[in-house]
Every structure is written in structure tokens, then in C-alpha cells.
C-alpha positions, 0 to 999 in steps of 0.5 A: 123220828123225834117229834122235835125234829118233825116240828123244826123241819115244818117251821124252818124257813128256806133261807137263801143266804150266802155261806159264811163262817167266823172271821168273815166281814158281813153286812146284815140288812135287818128289818126294824119296826118302829110303831107302824113304820118299817125300815131296814138297818145295816149292821156291818161287822166281823162274825165272831161265832156261829153255833147251833143247828136247825132252828136254833142256829145263831151267829154273832156279829161284832162291830166297833161303834166309835171306841165301843165294841157292839155285838149282836146275836142274830138267829139265822132263821129270823124273819127280820133278816132281809139279806146278808152280804159278805164283804170280806172272807177272813183267814182265821184258824179258830171257830170262835174269835172271842179274843177280838174283844180284848184287842183294839186298833191294828191288832184287831184286824183279820187277814183277808183270804186270797183266792 
């Protein structure tokens, strides 16, 4: 067995997050430490990509703050993630939704998946 895989297996946190994919609208509850104080900040947006495996797995969440698009790349194994909530399941055909960066208004909406 590869030495890196042994180390990754030992240090991987067993995260009990729900299964989500690109196109889903999620809320990430992220711990922010400011000096000696600690608070939880919510970051709600659309997952535009997931990449990596094991310890290096990350996902990118994009939200609109006013007229400005804000993206945040978050490691899935980060100890600062408190919880992840899935708000909507998106119906998309692609794994990476970078085309959303150029769209605004109603064109930037993602159709909700029906169950």
C-alpha cells in the first residue's frame, strides 16, 4: 500500500455530511475565529464543482452578494465546517457549472429536481 494512502486514512475525519453534487443549493455553517471569540457564519449558495478524493476533496460554492458573485472553495475535511444543509437539489447535466459566472438574473437559475 502506498505510504500517502496510509497517512491519509489515518488523518481523515469521518464527516457525517449529506451527499450533494454540483447544482445543489446548500448552506455551509462555517466556524470563524476572531481573536478569542468563535462564531458560526452561514454561507448559502450553489455548488458549482466538486473535485479531488480523500483528504484533498474540495467543493466550490457560489453566491450572489448584491451584484457581485462570491465563490468560496471549501475542503470537505475541514475542521471548521460545523454542518452542511441541502436547501434544493438541482437538475443539471454538467459536473462543473462555470458558465454560471457569466449569467445574471433569471438566466442564472437552476431547475429544481423533482422527486
